[in-house]
C-alpha positions as CSV (number, residue, x, y, z in Angstrom):
1,M,0.0,0.0,0.2
2,I,2.9,2.1,0.9
3,M,4.5,1.5,-2.8
4,K,1.0,1.9,-4.3
5,S,0.8,5.9,-2.6
6,L,4.2,6.4,-3.7
7,I,3.6,5.9,-7.5
8,T,1.2,8.6,-8.1
9,P,3.6,11.5,-6.5
10,V,6.7,10.1,-8.1
11,Q,4.8,10.3,-11.7
12,N,4.0,13.9,-11.0
13,I,7.0,14.8,-10.2
14,K,8.5,13.1,-13.7
15,I,5.7,15.1,-15.7
16,L,6.6,18.4,-13.9
17,L,10.8,17.6,-14.7
18,I,9.8,17.0,-18.3
19,L,7.7,20.1,-18.3
20,I,10.4,22.1,-17.0
21,A,12.9,20.4,-19.3
22,F,10.8,21.8,-22.5
23,I,10.4,25.1,-20.9
24,A,14.0,25.4,-20.3
25,L,15.0,24.2,-24.0
26,G,12.1,26.7,-25.3
27,F,14.2,29.4,-23.3
28,N,17.4,28.3,-24.5
29,A,16.5,28.3,-28.5
30,N,14.9,31.8,-27.7
31,A,17.7,33.1,-26.0
32,Q,20.2,31.8,-29.1
33,Y,18.0,33.8,-31.8
34,K,19.1,37.2,-32.5
35,E,16.6,39.6,-34.2
36,N,17.8,41.1,-37.5
37,T,16.9,42.8,-40.2
38,E,16.6,42.3,-43.9
39,I,15.8,44.3,-47.1
40,G,14.4,42.6,-50.2
41,F,13.5,43.6,-53.8
42,M,10.6,42.4,-55.4
43,G,9.6,41.4,-59.2
44,G,6.6,40.1,-60.9
45,V,3.3,40.6,-62.4
46,S,0.0,42.3,-61.1
47,Y,-3.9,42.1,-62.3
48,Y,-6.9,43.0,-60.9
49,L,-10.4,41.5,-60.6
50,G,-13.5,43.0,-60.8
51,D,-16.4,44.1,-63.5
52,L,-14.1,44.3,-66.4
53,N,-12.1,41.1,-65.5
54,T,-13.3,37.8,-63.7
55,T,-10.2,35.7,-64.3
56,H,-6.9,35.3,-62.4
57,F,-3.8,36.4,-63.9
58,N,-5.8,38.0,-66.9
59,S,-4.2,41.2,-68.5
60,S,-1.0,40.6,-66.0
61,S,1.3,43.7,-66.1
62,V,4.9,44.4,-64.3
63,A,5.0,44.8,-60.4
64,A,7.9,45.7,-58.2
65,G,8.6,46.8,-54.8
66,V,10.9,47.4,-51.8
67,I,10.6,45.2,-48.5
68,V,12.3,46.0,-45.0
69,R,11.6,42.9,-42.7
70,K,12.4,42.5,-39.0
71,N,12.5,39.0,-38.0
72,I,11.5,38.9,-34.0
73,D,12.0,35.1,-34.0
74,R,12.0,31.9,-36.0
75,R,8.3,32.3,-36.7
76,F,6.9,36.0,-36.6
77,S,8.3,38.9,-38.7
78,Y,7.5,42.4,-39.2
79,K,7.2,43.8,-42.6
80,A,7.0,46.7,-44.7
81,E,6.4,47.2,-47.9
82,L,6.4,49.8,-50.7
83,L,4.6,48.4,-54.1
84,Y,4.1,49.7,-57.4
85,L,1.8,47.6,-59.4
86,N,-0.1,47.9,-62.7
87,I,-3.9,46.9,-63.5
88,S,-5.9,47.0,-66.4
89,A,-8.6,45.3,-68.0
90,D,-10.7,45.5,-71.5
91,D,-14.1,44.0,-72.3
92,K,-12.6,43.6,-76.3
93,N,-11.0,40.8,-74.6
94,N,-14.0,38.7,-73.6
95,P,-15.2,37.5,-77.1
96,T,-17.7,35.5,-75.7
97,D,-19.3,37.8,-73.3
98,T,-22.1,39.9,-75.1
99,I,-22.6,42.0,-71.8
100,A,-19.1,43.1,-72.2
101,I,-18.7,43.4,-76.1
102,D,-21.9,45.6,-75.5
103,R,-20.4,47.8,-73.0
104,G,-17.3,48.2,-75.0
105,L,-15.2,49.9,-71.5
106,H,-11.4,49.6,-71.1
107,F,-8.9,51.0,-68.3
108,K,-5.6,51.0,-66.8
109,S,-4.3,52.2,-63.5
110,P,-1.2,52.5,-61.5
111,V,-1.2,51.2,-58.0
112,Y,1.1,52.5,-55.5
113,E,0.8,51.1,-52.1
114,L,2.0,51.1,-48.7
115,S,1.6,48.5,-46.1
116,G,2.6,47.0,-42.8
117,Q,2.4,43.3,-42.3
118,L,2.8,40.8,-39.9
119,E,4.4,37.4,-41.3
120,F,3.9,33.7,-39.5
121,N,6.4,30.8,-40.7
122,F,4.9,27.4,-40.5
123,L,8.2,26.3,-39.8
124,P,11.0,27.7,-38.2
125,F,13.0,29.8,-40.2
126,E,16.6,31.4,-40.0
127,T,18.6,33.0,-42.7
128,G,22.3,31.7,-41.6
129,N,21.3,28.6,-39.3
130,A,21.8,25.3,-41.5
131,L,18.9,23.8,-39.2
132,Y,16.3,26.2,-40.6
133,T,16.8,26.8,-44.3
134,W,13.1,26.9,-45.4
135,T,9.5,27.6,-44.7
136,P,6.1,28.2,-45.8
137,F,4.5,31.5,-44.5
138,V,1.4,33.5,-44.3
139,Y,0.8,37.5,-43.7
140,T,-1.6,39.9,-43.3
141,G,-1.7,43.6,-42.1
142,I,-3.1,46.9,-43.5
143,S,-2.4,48.7,-47.0
144,L,-2.7,52.3,-48.0
145,F,-2.7,52.8,-51.8
146,H,-3.2,54.8,-54.4
147,F,-4.8,54.5,-57.6
148,N,-6.1,56.6,-60.7
149,P,-8.2,54.7,-63.5
150,K,-7.5,56.1,-67.1
151,A,-9.4,55.4,-70.6
152,E,-8.4,56.3,-73.9
153,N,-11.1,58.7,-75.8
154,K,-11.7,58.8,-79.2
155,D,-9.0,60.8,-80.0
156,G,-6.6,58.6,-78.8
157,I,-5.8,60.6,-75.5
158,W,-5.8,58.6,-72.1
159,V,-8.0,60.9,-69.6
160,N,-8.8,60.2,-66.0
161,L,-12.0,58.7,-65.7
162,Q,-12.6,59.8,-61.7
163,E,-12.3,63.4,-62.8
164,L,-15.4,63.1,-65.4
165,G,-17.8,61.3,-63.1
166,T,-18.8,58.7,-65.8
167,E,-21.6,57.6,-63.7
168,G,-22.7,61.2,-62.7
169,Q,-21.0,61.3,-59.7
170,G,-20.7,65.0,-58.6
171,S,-23.6,66.1,-61.1
172,T,-27.3,67.4,-59.5
173,T,-28.7,64.6,-61.7
174,F,-27.6,62.2,-58.8
175,P,-26.6,64.2,-55.8
176,D,-26.3,60.9,-53.8
177,R,-23.2,59.5,-56.0
178,T,-19.9,61.5,-54.8
179,K,-16.8,61.0,-56.5
180,Y,-14.6,58.1,-54.8
181,P,-11.5,58.7,-53.1
182,L,-8.1,57.7,-55.1
183,M,-6.2,57.0,-51.9
184,Q,-8.2,54.2,-50.0
185,V,-7.7,51.4,-47.5
186,A,-6.9,47.7,-48.4
187,I,-6.4,44.6,-46.2
188,P,-3.5,42.7,-47.8
189,L,-3.6,38.7,-47.5
190,G,-1.1,36.4,-49.1
191,G,1.7,33.7,-48.6
192,G,4.5,31.9,-50.1
193,L,7.8,30.2,-49.8
194,K,11.2,31.2,-48.1
195,I,14.3,29.6,-48.9
196,A,17.6,30.4,-47.3
197,V,20.5,30.4,-50.1
198,N,23.4,31.4,-47.6
199,P,24.0,33.1,-44.1
200,S,23.0,36.4,-45.5
201,F,20.8,35.7,-48.7
202,S,17.6,34.2,-48.9
203,I,14.6,33.7,-52.1
204,I,10.8,34.0,-51.2
205,F,8.2,33.0,-53.7
206,E,5.2,34.8,-52.6
207,Y,1.6,35.3,-54.1
208,G,-0.6,38.5,-52.3
209,V,-4.1,39.5,-53.0
210,R,-5.6,42.9,-51.7
211,K,-9.6,43.1,-50.5
212,T,-10.6,47.0,-51.2
213,F,-13.5,48.5,-49.9
214,T,-13.9,50.2,-53.5
215,D,-15.8,49.0,-56.5
216,Y,-14.1,51.6,-58.9
217,L,-10.6,50.3,-59.4
218,D,-11.6,49.7,-62.6
219,D,-14.5,53.2,-62.5
220,V,-17.1,50.8,-63.1
221,S,-20.1,50.0,-60.7
222,T,-23.7,51.0,-61.1
223,T,-25.5,52.0,-64.0
224,Y,-25.3,54.6,-66.7
225,P,-26.1,58.8,-66.6
226,E,-28.8,60.3,-68.6
227,G,-28.5,59.6,-72.2
228,V,-26.4,61.7,-74.6
229,N,-29.3,63.5,-76.0
230,S,-30.6,64.3,-72.5
231,N,-28.6,67.9,-72.3
232,V,-28.4,67.7,-68.7
233,A,-25.8,70.8,-67.9
234,D,-23.5,69.4,-65.6
235,I,-22.8,66.2,-67.5
236,S,-20.5,66.7,-70.2
237,N,-20.4,65.0,-73.5
238,A,-16.7,63.9,-72.8
239,T,-18.4,62.3,-69.8
240,Y,-20.9,60.7,-72.0
241,E,-18.4,59.4,-74.5
242,M,-16.2,57.6,-71.8
243,S,-19.3,56.3,-69.8
244,D,-21.0,55.0,-72.8
245,P,-18.3,54.7,-75.7
246,T,-20.5,52.4,-77.9
247,G,-23.4,54.8,-77.5
248,T,-26.1,52.2,-76.9
249,H,-27.2,52.4,-73.8
250,T,-30.0,54.7,-71.9
251,A,-30.2,56.1,-68.5
252,G,-30.5,53.8,-65.5
253,E,-29.2,50.9,-67.3
254,Q,-26.7,48.5,-65.4
255,R,-23.2,49.2,-66.2
256,G,-21.4,47.1,-63.3
257,N,-22.2,45.2,-60.3
258,P,-22.2,47.5,-57.1
259,D,-22.4,44.4,-54.8
260,K,-19.0,42.9,-55.7
261,K,-15.8,45.1,-54.5
262,D,-12.7,45.0,-56.4
263,W,-9.6,43.2,-55.7
264,Y,-5.9,43.5,-56.9
265,S,-3.3,40.7,-57.0
266,F,0.3,39.8,-57.4
267,A,2.6,37.2,-57.8
268,G,6.5,37.9,-57.5
269,I,9.9,36.4,-56.4
270,T,11.9,38.7,-53.5
271,L,15.8,38.4,-53.3
272,S,15.9,39.3,-49.4
273,F,19.2,40.0,-48.0
274,K,20.2,40.3,-44.2
275,L,21.9,42.9,-42.5
276,N,24.7,43.4,-40.1
277,N,22.6,44.1,-37.3
278,N,23.6,45.0,-33.6
279,T,21.0,43.5,-31.8
280,K,20.8,41.8,-28.4
281,G,21.0,38.4,-28.1
282,C,23.2,35.5,-26.1
283,D,25.6,33.2,-28.1
284,Y,26.4,30.0,-26.4
């Protein structure tokens, strides 16, 4: 009976010792890690999804960026990112979509984005450590971006669509429609793969999407304004032309779908270089 009564306390002590050992090992691993900073240069392609395009990677164009990453441990990193993207679409590229052919719209826009992100590595990763040379990762954060959709008029001149109010924004005919801001907020979502090449250099493959809160990346959302023959004083002929280049629609006809917000996306490769940091840490 005495022996049996001692078994449980001995087992509890063993479990406690094992837990202490694991905690100590974890502390030792963190103590050996030094926070460090990387600077990276990204190149790739970008595209958008919205009323004028519903296919991933359709009308892709160039994307480039500069990234500063602060690795706080082997799992988490803070990242600041400056991106330059190009997005575009043309209804003429949808030969089987009768609505797109009848609408006849097109646009292009640069996108300048500044974002702050938090990255999570699924595996421990550390550039310069032979034990942790690769990992898949995901990230999210918040972005501030600027865009400015343009389209080519009948004279071959690319004009700013937001200024025209192609759906009656800013006119007395549609007092409830205001011109959309060209500076907006988005939620960055993405992930990829990090591979450490040598003690100071890694390659990062990344795909990212941006959830925006606007339906006007392409300047298309609601309905057509008054028809071209209505002679509304504060809706110009230039607005009519760019709103309805085919000249086949009447006021109130559906031009886009306001229930679905636009997205923009990119895929790229980053060359990331670890800086020499005088950071705090313990070496063993």
